[in-house]
RORODO-841913 format. One record per residue (C-alpha): residue number from 1; residue in one letter; x, y, z. Coordinates in Angstrom, 3 decimals. Layout:
residues N
{rec NUM, 'A', {X, Y, Z}}
...
This chain:
residues 256
{rec 1, 'M', {6.315, 36.929, 7.243}}
{rec 2, 'T', {9.230, 34.798, 6.282}}
{rec 3, 'R', {10.265, 35.297, 2.744}}
{rec 4, 'E', {10.915, 31.626, 2.016}}
{rec 5, 'A', {7.883, 29.389, 1.869}}
{rec 6, 'F', {9.592, 26.631, 3.777}}
{rec 7, 'P', {12.564, 26.385, 6.156}}
{rec 8, 'E', {15.497, 24.088, 5.370}}
{rec 9, 'G', {14.585, 20.435, 5.546}}
{rec 10, 'V', {12.075, 18.253, 3.941}}
{rec 11, 'A', {8.300, 17.628, 3.611}}
{rec 12, 'L', {7.285, 14.056, 4.449}}
{rec 13, 'V', {4.308, 13.129, 2.207}}
{rec 14, 'V', {2.768, 9.828, 3.506}}
{rec 15, 'G', {1.046, 8.343, 0.587}}
{rec 16, 'G', {2.960, 10.306, -1.932}}
{rec 17, 'S', {3.014, 7.667, -4.539}}
{rec 18, 'G', {-0.754, 7.908, -5.326}}
{rec 19, 'G', {-2.285, 10.184, -7.996}}
{rec 20, 'M', {-3.089, 12.904, -5.526}}
{rec 21, 'G', {0.002, 12.344, -3.586}}
{rec 22, 'Q', {2.130, 12.878, -6.599}}
{rec 23, 'A', {0.483, 16.220, -7.343}}
{rec 24, 'I', {1.117, 17.216, -3.677}}
{rec 25, 'C', {4.892, 16.282, -3.934}}
{rec 26, 'E', {5.209, 18.132, -7.194}}
{rec 27, 'R', {3.627, 21.255, -5.827}}
{rec 28, 'L', {5.658, 21.226, -2.678}}
{rec 29, 'A', {8.738, 20.966, -4.814}}
{rec 30, 'E', {7.630, 23.934, -7.065}}
{rec 31, 'A', {7.138, 25.839, -3.748}}
{rec 32, 'G', {10.688, 25.290, -2.747}}
{rec 33, 'S', {10.785, 22.170, -0.556}}
{rec 34, 'D', {12.700, 18.859, -0.763}}
{rec 35, 'V', {10.408, 15.877, -0.517}}
{rec 36, 'V', {10.471, 12.399, 1.090}}
{rec 37, 'L', {7.463, 10.442, 0.067}}
{rec 38, 'T', {6.177, 7.099, 1.324}}
{rec 39, 'Y', {4.588, 4.173, -0.483}}
{rec 40, 'H', {2.952, 0.889, 0.596}}
{rec 41, 'R', {3.649, -1.534, -2.303}}
{rec 42, 'N', {4.333, 0.220, -5.520}}
{rec 43, 'A', {8.022, 1.074, -5.405}}
{rec 44, 'E', {8.091, 1.637, -9.163}}
{rec 45, 'R', {5.326, 4.303, -9.042}}
{rec 46, 'A', {7.117, 5.919, -6.058}}
{rec 47, 'Q', {10.358, 6.171, -8.022}}
{rec 48, 'S', {8.558, 8.049, -10.835}}
{rec 49, 'V', {7.304, 10.433, -8.385}}
{rec 50, 'V', {10.873, 10.929, -7.121}}
{rec 51, 'G', {11.826, 11.713, -10.690}}
{rec 52, 'A', {9.063, 14.253, -11.166}}
{rec 53, 'V', {10.196, 16.098, -8.021}}
{rec 54, 'M', {13.802, 16.039, -9.094}}
{rec 55, 'E', {12.753, 17.534, -12.457}}
{rec 56, 'R', {11.532, 20.486, -10.517}}
{rec 57, 'G', {14.976, 21.041, -8.969}}
{rec 58, 'R', {14.497, 19.607, -5.544}}
{rec 59, 'R', {15.873, 16.626, -3.681}}
{rec 60, 'A', {13.545, 13.648, -3.217}}
{rec 61, 'E', {13.558, 10.027, -1.928}}
{rec 62, 'A', {10.952, 7.328, -1.539}}
{rec 63, 'V', {10.684, 4.939, 1.468}}
{rec 64, 'Q', {8.289, 2.001, 2.116}}
{rec 65, 'L', {6.003, 2.453, 5.002}}
{rec 66, 'T', {3.108, 0.418, 6.540}}
{rec 67, 'L', {1.068, 2.578, 8.784}}
{rec 68, 'G', {-0.180, -0.322, 10.881}}
{rec 69, 'D', {3.382, -1.321, 11.861}}
{rec 70, 'E', {3.961, 0.879, 14.877}}
{rec 71, 'A', {7.603, -0.182, 15.408}}
{rec 72, 'G', {8.241, 0.198, 11.692}}
{rec 73, 'V', {6.912, 3.686, 11.550}}
{rec 74, 'A', {8.896, 4.741, 14.551}}
{rec 75, 'A', {12.139, 3.338, 13.125}}
{rec 76, 'T', {11.494, 4.895, 9.775}}
{rec 77, 'L', {10.832, 8.470, 11.051}}
{rec 78, 'K', {13.790, 8.236, 13.439}}
{rec 79, 'A', {16.044, 7.414, 10.490}}
{rec 80, 'L', {14.435, 9.993, 8.230}}
{rec 81, 'S', {14.867, 12.809, 10.860}}
{rec 82, 'A', {18.395, 12.026, 11.665}}
{rec 83, 'G', {20.556, 14.889, 10.754}}
{rec 84, 'R', {17.856, 16.912, 9.030}}
{rec 85, 'R', {14.643, 18.659, 9.727}}
{rec 86, 'I', {11.205, 17.282, 8.789}}
{rec 87, 'H', {9.381, 20.693, 8.559}}
{rec 88, 'T', {6.076, 19.307, 7.135}}
{rec 89, 'L', {4.088, 16.047, 7.500}}
{rec 90, 'V', {1.379, 15.641, 4.929}}
{rec 91, 'I', {-0.898, 12.536, 5.403}}
{rec 92, 'A', {-2.343, 11.743, 2.021}}
{rec 93, 'S', {-2.608, 7.927, 2.289}}
{rec 94, 'G', {-5.623, 6.059, 1.376}}
{rec 95, 'S', {-6.990, 2.811, 0.347}}
{rec 96, 'D', {-9.861, 1.369, -1.777}}
{rec 97, 'I', {-12.633, 0.432, 0.631}}
{rec 98, 'S', {-16.183, -0.835, 0.193}}
{rec 99, 'Q', {-19.226, 1.443, 0.478}}
{rec 100, 'P', {-21.474, -0.046, 3.111}}
{rec 101, 'R', {-24.249, 1.798, 4.975}}
{rec 102, 'I', {-23.887, 1.865, 8.772}}
{rec 103, 'G', {-26.303, -0.927, 9.333}}
{rec 104, 'D', {-24.481, -3.186, 7.011}}
{rec 105, 'L', {-21.059, -2.644, 8.543}}
{rec 106, 'D', {-18.683, -5.545, 9.122}}
{rec 107, 'L', {-16.974, -4.997, 12.442}}
{rec 108, 'A', {-13.864, -6.747, 11.373}}
{rec 109, 'Q', {-13.416, -4.349, 8.462}}
{rec 110, 'W', {-14.366, -1.341, 10.604}}
{rec 111, 'K', {-11.489, -2.298, 12.968}}
{rec 112, 'R', {-9.088, -2.697, 10.172}}
{rec 113, 'V', {-9.946, 0.852, 8.746}}
{rec 114, 'I', {-9.828, 2.414, 12.218}}
{rec 115, 'D', {-6.423, 0.908, 12.840}}
{rec 116, 'A', {-5.000, 1.988, 9.453}}
{rec 117, 'D', {-6.592, 5.441, 9.216}}
{rec 118, 'L', {-7.064, 6.712, 12.840}}
{rec 119, 'N', {-4.457, 4.852, 14.752}}
{rec 120, 'G', {-1.987, 5.202, 11.744}}
{rec 121, 'F', {-2.405, 9.027, 11.831}}
{rec 122, 'L', {-1.916, 9.172, 15.545}}
{rec 123, 'N', {1.138, 6.947, 15.460}}
{rec 124, 'L', {2.792, 9.160, 12.738}}
{rec 125, 'V', {2.028, 12.305, 14.850}}
{rec 126, 'L', {3.289, 10.826, 18.098}}
{rec 127, 'C', {6.514, 9.776, 16.429}}
{rec 128, 'L', {7.163, 13.127, 14.859}}
{rec 129, 'L', {6.069, 15.676, 17.353}}
{rec 130, 'P', {9.234, 15.448, 19.592}}
{rec 131, 'H', {11.322, 16.152, 16.440}}
{rec 132, 'M', {9.222, 19.096, 15.404}}
{rec 133, 'R', {9.384, 20.632, 18.900}}
{rec 134, 'E', {13.132, 20.139, 18.950}}
{rec 135, 'Q', {13.469, 21.813, 15.519}}
{rec 136, 'G', {11.395, 24.846, 16.434}}
{rec 137, 'G', {8.089, 23.975, 14.981}}
{rec 138, 'G', {6.487, 22.420, 11.845}}
{rec 139, 'S', {3.252, 21.926, 10.021}}
{rec 140, 'I', {0.909, 19.038, 9.820}}
{rec 141, 'V', {-1.627, 18.733, 6.918}}
{rec 142, 'H', {-4.195, 15.962, 6.754}}
{rec 143, 'I', {-6.260, 15.030, 3.680}}
{rec 144, 'S', {-9.785, 14.788, 4.989}}
{rec 145, 'S', {-13.345, 14.355, 3.509}}
{rec 146, 'A', {-15.993, 16.790, 2.477}}
{rec 147, 'G', {-18.308, 14.127, 4.022}}
{rec 148, 'L', {-17.709, 15.906, 7.198}}
{rec 149, 'F', {-20.072, 18.740, 5.983}}
{rec 150, 'R', {-22.755, 16.603, 4.278}}
{rec 151, 'W', {-23.055, 12.957, 4.983}}
{rec 152, 'P', {-22.512, 10.753, 1.875}}
{rec 153, 'E', {-24.557, 7.526, 2.235}}
{rec 154, 'G', {-22.407, 4.518, 2.108}}
{rec 155, 'D', {-19.196, 6.337, 3.010}}
{rec 156, 'V', {-18.865, 5.655, 6.648}}
{rec 157, 'L', {-15.579, 3.807, 6.434}}
{rec 158, 'S', {-14.015, 6.895, 4.917}}
{rec 159, 'V', {-15.733, 9.663, 6.847}}
{rec 160, 'A', {-16.026, 8.377, 10.422}}
{rec 161, 'P', {-12.227, 7.805, 10.989}}
{rec 162, 'K', {-11.617, 11.203, 9.567}}
{rec 163, 'A', {-14.037, 12.909, 11.879}}
{rec 164, 'A', {-12.011, 11.481, 14.769}}
{rec 165, 'I', {-8.817, 12.731, 13.113}}
{rec 166, 'E', {-10.292, 16.263, 12.859}}
{rec 167, 'S', {-10.828, 16.244, 16.669}}
{rec 168, 'L', {-7.100, 15.336, 16.919}}
{rec 169, 'I', {-6.101, 18.020, 14.459}}
{rec 170, 'Q', {-7.863, 20.679, 16.564}}
{rec 171, 'G', {-6.209, 19.294, 19.698}}
{rec 172, 'I', {-2.839, 19.283, 18.186}}
{rec 173, 'A', {-3.384, 22.880, 17.199}}
{rec 174, 'K', {-4.408, 24.000, 20.620}}
{rec 175, 'E', {-1.615, 21.925, 22.574}}
{rec 176, 'E', {1.321, 22.256, 20.254}}
{rec 177, 'G', {0.910, 25.860, 18.996}}
{rec 178, 'R', {3.218, 26.815, 21.848}}
{rec 179, 'H', {5.880, 24.832, 20.131}}
{rec 180, 'R', {5.088, 26.576, 16.726}}
{rec 181, 'I', {3.480, 23.458, 15.371}}
{rec 182, 'R', {0.497, 24.003, 13.235}}
{rec 183, 'A', {-2.042, 21.426, 12.253}}
{rec 184, 'N', {-4.779, 21.770, 9.473}}
{rec 185, 'S', {-6.807, 19.594, 7.076}}
{rec 186, 'V', {-7.879, 19.747, 3.475}}
{rec 187, 'A', {-11.315, 18.269, 3.134}}
{rec 188, 'I', {-11.742, 17.022, -0.400}}
{rec 189, 'G', {-14.678, 15.961, -2.594}}
{rec 190, 'V', {-14.441, 13.683, -5.528}}
{rec 191, 'I', {-10.997, 14.176, -7.064}}
{rec 192, 'D', {-10.427, 12.861, -10.524}}
{rec 193, 'A', {-7.382, 10.834, -9.636}}
{rec 194, 'G', {-6.141, 7.705, -7.848}}
{rec 195, 'I', {-8.713, 6.007, -5.680}}
{rec 196, 'F', {-11.677, 7.503, -7.652}}
{rec 197, 'H', {-10.316, 6.092, -10.916}}
{rec 198, 'R', {-10.049, 2.667, -9.423}}
{rec 199, 'L', {-13.546, 2.663, -7.834}}
{rec 200, 'W', {-15.083, 3.923, -11.086}}
{rec 201, 'A', {-13.204, 1.062, -12.980}}
{rec 202, 'D', {-14.423, -1.641, -10.711}}
{rec 203, 'G', {-18.082, -0.548, -10.868}}
{rec 204, 'T', {-18.247, 0.756, -7.299}}
{rec 205, 'F', {-19.386, 4.166, -8.734}}
{rec 206, 'D', {-21.677, 4.320, -11.832}}
{rec 207, 'E', {-23.406, 7.119, -13.963}}
{rec 208, 'Q', {-26.400, 7.237, -11.514}}
{rec 209, 'W', {-24.008, 7.828, -8.626}}
{rec 210, 'K', {-22.085, 10.407, -10.587}}
{rec 211, 'D', {-25.362, 12.387, -11.529}}
{rec 212, 'A', {-26.538, 12.296, -7.850}}
{rec 213, 'V', {-23.220, 13.626, -6.428}}
{rec 214, 'Q', {-22.703, 16.293, -9.053}}
{rec 215, 'A', {-26.264, 17.514, -8.585}}
{rec 216, 'K', {-25.060, 18.540, -4.986}}
{rec 217, 'L', {-22.111, 20.574, -6.206}}
{rec 218, 'C', {-21.909, 24.270, -6.836}}
{rec 219, 'I', {-19.170, 23.727, -9.335}}
{rec 220, 'K', {-20.387, 20.928, -11.668}}
{rec 221, 'R', {-17.358, 18.957, -12.150}}
{rec 222, 'W', {-14.929, 16.744, -10.211}}
{rec 223, 'G', {-11.917, 18.335, -8.533}}
{rec 224, 'M', {-8.348, 18.008, -9.846}}
{rec 225, 'A', {-5.355, 16.677, -7.821}}
{rec 226, 'E', {-3.501, 19.866, -8.642}}
{rec 227, 'E', {-6.272, 21.867, -6.787}}
{rec 228, 'V', {-5.745, 19.822, -3.660}}
{rec 229, 'A', {-2.049, 20.192, -3.945}}
{rec 230, 'E', {-2.367, 23.930, -4.106}}
{rec 231, 'A', {-4.294, 24.032, -0.813}}
{rec 232, 'V', {-1.934, 21.621, 0.877}}
{rec 233, 'A', {1.143, 23.652, -0.227}}
{rec 234, 'F', {-0.399, 26.795, 1.103}}
{rec 235, 'L', {-1.285, 25.260, 4.515}}
{rec 236, 'A', {2.039, 23.642, 4.847}}
{rec 237, 'S', {4.020, 26.767, 4.038}}
{rec 238, 'N', {4.982, 29.982, 5.915}}
{rec 239, 'R', {2.275, 31.824, 4.017}}
{rec 240, 'A', {-0.251, 30.104, 6.340}}
{rec 241, 'G', {1.960, 30.804, 9.458}}
{rec 242, 'Y', {-1.043, 32.163, 11.428}}
{rec 243, 'T', {-3.458, 29.470, 10.394}}
{rec 244, 'T', {-3.972, 26.355, 12.501}}
{rec 245, 'G', {-6.766, 24.084, 13.546}}
{rec 246, 'Q', {-8.689, 24.771, 10.387}}
{rec 247, 'I', {-10.318, 22.736, 7.543}}
{rec 248, 'L', {-9.947, 24.090, 4.038}}
{rec 249, 'A', {-12.545, 22.527, 1.719}}
{rec 250, 'V', {-11.685, 21.699, -1.837}}
{rec 251, 'D', {-14.996, 20.081, -2.735}}
{rec 252, 'G', {-16.693, 22.084, -5.365}}
{rec 253, 'G', {-19.156, 23.377, -2.690}}
{rec 254, 'Y', {-20.431, 19.959, -1.737}}
{rec 255, 'G', {-21.071, 21.105, 1.807}}
{rec 256, 'V', {-22.950, 24.333, 0.889}}
């Protein structure tokens, strides 16, 4: 096993300006990697994450990225990979979405979510795979959903795109392993950060919902962003060099 957790280069954390994204960036820095993080709108928040990474002794930068902009993503990744290695891609982006049941779905919203989540993921991977092959390998880690193991009513817009992404993760693992490229996911439950805070504040979730969800958990509390970050850092690093095509659940036992 390689002594260093990461090779020379950077980890690219898509969605690194969010609450969970920040924890991931910080943990990757602590594990020995420089970080490039992307943000959608909040440049000030992104710069605060850059500062947190630098406080941990690693280099960092933030770039604006819109996943639905195929040409923009391609141009950004080309610029970021010029003259350096992107050894890790972490997809931790997410957005606040409504909680309809399948029978109440609005097709226009469905198409927007599929385009942002599923097509956005595939576009990132297609743009970065040639670089990873050329550089001798890499690691892809996707933040997925514990809803893959137990269906959460009203969460189709989050879970269904991620189910498709999981098929792609396994395909990448199978087809790109010969190039020393690994692909894994971290399936998360309710994490006390970011999107959950906003949905709680706007009334999407309430005490009745909280009691119902926690009743299904083996560990009767919400997860912490740092616990997700620990799993991401492991899967991204050389410590997981023989692990690919897997889902690591950080969900308090929601799927048990």
